[in-house]
C-alpha positions in Angstrom: 0.0 0.0 0.0 2.9 2.4 0.8 4.5 1.6 -2.5 1.2 2.5 -4.4 0.9 5.7 -2.5 4.5 6.6 -3.3 3.9 5.9 -7.0 0.8 8.1 -7.0 2.5 11.0 -5.2 5.5 10.8 -7.5 3.4 10.7 -10.6 4.5 13.2 -13.1 1.6 15.0 -14.8 2.0 16.6 -18.1 2.8 20.3 -18.5 -0.7 21.1 -19.5 -1.9 20.4 -15.9 1.0 22.0 -14.0 0.7 25.2 -16.0 -2.4 26.3 -14.0 -3.1 26.7 -10.3 -3.9 23.4 -8.6 -7.2 22.5 -7.0 -7.0 20.0 -4.1 -9.6 17.3 -4.3 -10.3 15.3 -1.1 -11.8 11.9 -0.8 -15.3 13.4 -0.4 -15.2 15.2 -3.8 -13.3 12.6 -5.8 -15.6 9.7 -5.2 -15.5 7.8 -8.5 -14.0 4.3 -8.2 -10.7 3.7 -9.9 -10.9 1.4 -12.8 -8.1 -0.8 -14.2 -8.0 -3.6 -16.6 -4.8 -5.0 -15.1 -4.9 -4.4 -11.4 -7.6 -4.8 -8.8 -9.1 -1.7 -7.2 -7.5 -0.8 -3.8 -9.0 1.5 -1.3 -6.7 4.5 -0.7 -7.3 6.3 2.6 -4.9 9.1 2.0 -5.5 12.3 0.1 -4.7 12.8 -3.6 -2.9 15.8 -4.8 -4.2 15.8 -8.4 -4.4 19.1 -10.3 -7.0 20.0 -12.9 -7.7 23.1 -15.0 -8.7 26.1 -13.0 -11.8 28.2 -13.5 -11.9 30.2 -16.6 -12.2 33.9 -16.4 -15.6 35.1 -17.8 -15.1 36.0 -21.4 -17.3 36.7 -24.4 -18.1 33.5 -26.2 -16.4 33.2 -29.5 -18.2 31.6 -32.4 -16.4 28.5 -33.6 -14.7 28.7 -36.8 -14.2 25.8 -39.3 -10.5 25.9 -38.7 -10.9 25.4 -35.0 -13.2 22.5 -35.3 -11.1 20.8 -37.8 -7.8 21.4 -36.0 -6.5 18.6 -33.9 -5.6 19.2 -30.2 -2.0 19.9 -29.5 0.1 17.0 -28.2 1.0 18.8 -25.0 -2.6 19.4 -24.0 -4.8 16.3 -24.6 -8.5 16.8 -24.4 -9.7 14.5 -21.6 -13.5 15.1 -21.7 -16.4 17.5 -22.2 -15.6 21.0 -21.0 -17.5 22.6 -18.1 -17.8 26.4 -18.3 -17.0 26.7 -14.6 -14.2 24.3 -13.9 -12.8 23.7 -17.4 -12.2 20.3 -19.0 -13.6 17.4 -17.0 -11.0 14.6 -16.5 -11.7 10.9 -15.8 -8.4 9.3 -14.8 -7.5 5.8 -15.6 -4.6 4.3 -13.4 -3.1 1.3 -15.0 0.1 -0.6 -14.8 2.4 -0.6 -17.8 4.6 -3.4 -19.1 7.4 -2.4 -16.7 5.1 -2.7 -13.7 4.9 1.1 -13.0 1.5 2.8 -12.3 0.6 5.4 -14.8 -2.4 7.7 -15.3 -4.1 8.2 -18.6 -7.2 9.9 -20.0 -8.4 7.0 -22.2 -9.2 3.4 -21.3 -6.4 0.9 -22.1 -6.4 -0.8 -25.5 -6.7 -4.2 -23.9 -9.9 -3.2 -22.1 -11.5 -1.8 -25.3 -10.5 -5.0 -27.2 -12.1 -7.1 -24.5 -15.3 -5.1 -24.7 -15.4 -5.5 -28.4 -15.0 -9.3 -28.2 -17.7 -9.7 -25.5 -20.8 -11.3 -26.9 -24.3 -10.6 -25.6 -25.9 -13.3 -23.5 -28.6 -15.1 -25.6 -32.2 -14.8 -24.4 -33.9 -18.0 -23.3 -37.6 -18.8 -23.1 -39.4 -20.5 -20.3 -38.4 -24.0 -21.5 -34.7 -23.1 -21.6 -34.3 -22.9 -25.3 -32.4 -20.1 -26.9 -34.6 -17.6 -28.7 -33.1 -16.6 -32.0 -33.9 -13.2 -33.2 -35.0 -13.1 -36.8 -35.6 -10.1 -39.1 -39.3 -9.1 -39.1 -41.1 -10.4 -42.1 -42.7 -7.8 -44.4 -46.5 -7.8 -44.0 -48.2 -8.8 -47.2 -51.7 -7.3 -47.5 -54.0 -10.0 -48.8 -57.4 -9.2 -50.3 -60.0 -9.9 -47.6 -63.3 -11.4 -48.6 -66.5 -9.8 -47.6 -67.6 -10.8 -44.2 -70.4 -13.4 -44.1 -73.3 -12.8 -41.7 -73.9 -15.4 -39.1 -77.0 -17.6 -39.0 -78.3 -15.6 -36.0 -77.8 -12.3 -37.9 -79.6 -13.7 -41.0 -82.4 -15.0 -38.8 -82.8 -11.7 -37.1 -82.9 -9.9 -40.4 -85.5 -12.3 -41.8 -87.7 -11.9 -38.8 -87.5 -8.1 -38.5 -86.6 -6.6 -41.9 -87.8 -9.1 -44.4 -90.7 -8.3 -46.8 -93.9 -8.9 -44.9 -96.3 -11.7 -46.0 -98.6 -10.8 -48.9 -101.9 -11.9 -50.2 -101.8 -15.3 -52.0 -103.4 -13.9 -55.2 -100.8 -11.1 -55.3 -97.9 -13.6 -54.8 -99.2 -15.8 -57.6 -99.5 -12.8 -59.9 -96.0 -11.6 -59.0 -94.6 -15.1 -59.6 -95.9 -15.0 -63.2 -98.6 -17.7 -62.7 -101.4 -15.6 -64.1 -103.1 -12.2 -63.6 -104.4 -11.4 -60.2 -108.0 -12.0 -61.3 -107.1 -15.3 -62.9 -105.1 -16.3 -59.8 -108.2 -15.7 -57.7 -110.1 -18.1 -59.9 -107.4 -20.8 -59.5 -107.6 -20.4 -55.7 -111.4 -20.7 -55.7 -111.2 -23.8 -57.9 -108.9 -25.5 -55.2 -105.9 -25.8 -57.5 -103.6 -24.0 -55.1 -102.2 -25.6 -51.9 -100.2 -23.9 -49.1 -98.1 -26.1 -46.8 -99.8 -29.2 -48.1 -103.4 -28.0 -47.5 -105.8 -26.6 -50.1 -106.4 -22.9 -49.8 -109.6 -21.3 -51.1 -109.1 -17.8 -49.8 -107.2 -15.3 -52.0 -106.6 -13.0 -49.0 -104.5 -15.6 -47.2 -101.1 -14.1 -46.1 -98.2 -16.2 -47.4 -94.4 -15.8 -47.7 -93.0 -17.7 -50.6 -89.6 -17.9 -48.8 -91.1 -19.9 -45.9 -94.4 -21.3 -47.1 -94.6 -24.2 -49.6 -97.0 -23.2 -52.4 -98.1 -25.5 -55.2 -100.2 -24.5 -58.3 -101.5 -27.3 -60.4 -98.9 -29.6 -58.9 -96.0 -27.3 -59.6 -93.9 -25.8 -56.8 -93.9 -22.0 -56.7 -90.3 -20.7 -56.5 -89.1 -19.3 -53.2 -87.7 -16.3 -54.8 -90.0 -13.9 -56.6 -88.7 -12.4 -59.9 -87.1 -8.9 -59.7 -89.1 -5.9 -60.6 -88.6 -4.7 -64.1 -89.8 -1.5 -65.8 -89.9 -0.8 -69.6 -91.1 2.0 -71.9 -92.5 0.6 -75.2 -93.2 2.4 -78.4 -96.4 0.6 -79.2 -97.1 0.1 -82.9 -100.5 0.1 -84.5 -102.6 -3.1 -84.5 -101.4 -4.4 -81.1 -103.7 -4.8 -78.1 -102.7 -4.3 -74.5 -104.3 -7.4 -73.0 -102.4 -10.7 -72.7 -103.9 -14.1 -73.1 -103.1 -17.6 -74.4 -104.9 -16.9 -77.7 -103.7 -13.3 -78.2 -101.1 -13.4 -81.0 -100.8 -9.6 -81.4 -100.4 -8.5 -77.8 -97.7 -5.9 -76.9 -96.3 -8.6 -74.6 -95.3 -10.6 -77.7 -92.8 -7.9 -78.5 -90.8 -9.0 -75.4 -90.3 -12.6 -76.6 -86.6 -12.2 -77.3 -86.1 -10.5 -73.9 -87.8 -13.4 -72.1 -86.0 -16.1 -74.0 -82.6 -14.6 -73.0 -83.8 -14.2 -69.4 -82.1 -17.3 -68.0 -78.7 -16.3 -69.5 -78.8 -12.8 -68.0 -80.5 -13.7 -64.7 -79.5 -17.3 -63.8 -81.5 -18.9 -61.0 -84.3 -16.3 -61.0 -87.8 -16.9 -62.3 -89.1 -15.1 -65.3 -91.3 -12.1 -64.7 -94.9 -11.9 -65.8 -95.1 -8.7 -67.8 -98.3 -6.6 -68.2 -99.1 -3.0 -69.3 -99.8 0.0 -67.1 -103.1 1.1 -68.5 -104.2 0.6 -72.1 -104.0 2.1 -75.5 -106.5 1.5 -78.3 -105.5 -0.9 -81.1 -105.2 2.0 -83.5 -103.3 4.3 -81.0 -99.5 4.3 -81.1 -96.8 5.7 -78.8 -95.7 5.4 -75.2 -96.9 2.7 -72.9 -95.3 1.3 -69.7 -94.7 -2.4 -69.3 -93.8 -3.9 -65.9 -94.4 -6.8 -63.5 -94.8 -4.5 -60.4 -98.5 -4.4 -59.5 -98.1 -1.6 -56.9 -96.3 0.5 -59.5 -99.0 -0.1 -62.1 -101.8 0.6 -59.6 -100.2 3.9 -58.5 -99.7 5.1 -62.1 -103.1 4.2 -63.4 -105.1 5.3 -60.4 -106.9 8.8 -60.9 -105.4 10.0 -57.7 -101.9 10.0 -59.2 -103.1 13.0 -61.4 -100.5 12.2 -64.0 -100.9 14.2 -67.2 -100.7 12.4 -70.6 -99.9 14.2 -73.8 -101.2 13.1 -77.2 -100.5 14.2 -80.8 -103.7 13.9 -82.8 -103.4 14.1 -86.6 -106.6 15.5 -88.2 -108.0 15.1 -91.7 -109.0 18.5 -93.1 -108.6 21.9 -91.5 -109.2 23.0 -87.9 -111.2 26.2 -87.3 -111.0 28.5 -84.3 -114.5 27.5 -83.3 -113.6 23.8 -83.3 -110.6 24.6 -81.0 -112.8 26.4 -78.6 -115.3 23.5 -78.5 -112.4 21.0 -78.0 -111.0 23.0 -75.1 -114.5 23.1 -73.4 -114.5 19.3 -73.1 -117.3 16.7 -73.4 -119.0 14.0 -71.4 -117.2 10.7 -71.2 -118.7 7.7 -69.3 -121.2 10.0 -67.6 -118.5 12.5 -66.4 -117.7 15.8 -68.0 -114.0 15.7 -69.0 -112.1 18.9 -69.9 -108.6 18.7 -71.4 -105.7 20.5 -69.6 -104.2 21.9 -72.8 -105.1 22.1 -76.5 -102.7 23.6 -79.1 -102.7 23.6 -82.9 -99.2 22.8 -84.0 -97.6 24.7 -86.9 -97.5 22.9 -90.3 -94.4 21.1 -91.4 -93.3 20.6 -95.0 -93.3 16.8 -94.9 -96.7 16.6 -93.1 -99.8 17.9 -94.9 -102.4 17.2 -92.2 -103.1 19.4 -89.2 -101.9 18.3 -85.8 -103.2 19.0 -82.4 -101.4 18.7 -79.0 -103.9 17.6 -76.4 -103.0 17.1 -72.7 -105.4 15.2 -70.3 -105.0 13.9 -66.8 -108.1 11.8 -66.1 -107.2 9.1 -68.7 -110.7 7.7 -69.2 -111.5 5.2 -71.9 -111.4 6.8 -75.4 -111.2 10.3 -73.8 -109.1 12.0 -76.5 -111.1 10.4 -79.3 -114.4 11.5 -77.8 -113.0 15.1 -77.4 -112.0 15.2 -81.1 -115.3 13.7 -82.2 -117.3 16.2 -80.1 -115.5 19.1 -81.8 -116.6 17.9 -85.3 -113.1 16.8 -86.3 -112.1 13.6 -88.1 -109.2 11.8 -86.4 -106.6 10.3 -88.8 -104.1 9.0 -86.2 -103.3 9.3 -82.5 -100.0 9.0 -80.7 -99.1 9.3 -77.0 -95.8 11.0 -76.4 -95.6 11.7 -72.7 -96.7 10.3 -69.3 -96.1 12.6 -66.3 -92.5 13.9 -66.6 -91.3 11.0 -68.9 -91.3 11.6 -72.6 -91.1 9.0 -75.3 -87.5 8.9 -76.6 -87.2 10.3 -80.1 -84.9 7.5 -81.2 -87.1 4.7 -79.9 -88.5 2.9 -83.0 -91.9 1.3 -83.2 -92.1 -2.1 -81.5 -88.9 -1.5 -79.5 -88.5 -1.0 -75.7 -86.0 0.5 -73.3 -85.5 -0.2 -69.6 -86.4 2.6 -67.3 -83.8 4.1 -65.0 -84.4 5.4 -61.5 -84.5 9.0 -62.8 -87.2 7.9 -65.3 -89.2 6.3 -62.5 -88.9 9.4 -60.5 -90.2 11.5 -63.4 -93.2 9.2 -63.5 -93.8 9.9 -59.9 -92.8 6.5 -58.5 -90.4 6.7 -55.6 -90.7 3.1 -54.4 -87.7 1.7 -56.3 -85.6 4.8 -55.6 -86.2 4.4 -51.8 -85.3 0.7 -51.9 -82.0 1.5 -53.7 -81.2 4.2 -51.1 -81.9 1.8 -48.2 
């Protein structure tokens, strides 16, 4: 111990430490343990007389210049640590024994200590079973396309019980399924040719659900799914009637044969719709007529409460006088009710049309109403064509005998919001 103290007291510091006044550090202030890679640490009870840099006089800070930052420290004044503005450079001493056995002090750890730290390997982590856990690079997450979630049976059951279409009358279900018209379906029910859940049903007002109830008509099972609702605008040609029957060869529904033949290809697994017209047009009348399989839609459009205006173009043989126009605008009696047109206009003549034409707008839509108005005015009707129903006008490029499927905007123009609301929900 005495030899170690003698070596420390006789330690010769560099000129950079002795050039400044010394600061005596006692054991209470210099409390860091001495580290050595070659010798064990000894407790030294005596005081050390080690000098450090004194306090710097206050001076104006000088901005660093590139030359100062790049310049290396002088060999006589090694930089031992970060500089404190009050006490100067902070020095962490390392006391080691050199190859000759003498104790020396240096500012950097010995090279052997740094090499030993570099060669030290971290202790591998082990799991609960004692196996070494090897760290692997995290795998890149691959985003796979996720399928749409399927609803559980409980969710489907809850939907069917609370939000499903409520049961409907048996005659209406048969008509919607395409069995026959509603009146013909009632006749089938009265004749006992319809069974519900294995029992004959003679009441057309019976509430049924084709998705739950087993319905047979003439021994044939009614499909569980009803056909989807379809809506068409047809440019009716002359000579076709609006009724549909087994013996009717010139019905407007016959113009949809190609559409119904390709139904299974376009709508696999769905029953064919039974089409019918909304209202009627005379055999000799041409123009716009709506064809659908939605009974509620047809009832709403054809009912007088809908107050839908209908526009016709009447071609007249001969000339039209002012007196005849006044008589026409005053109206006439049709089916015991006085009917007055909403609008009457004599259209200007065109070079390719020699006959006079009248635009007549009505809203009641009684049977032969326009023909009776023209006849009462003393005019001879050559041809009659319907061009508009409500806010929907017959497309100019739609040829005779052809049809076009109505869009939601067209249904809205007709005053029907049922399908638009269903699409929004």
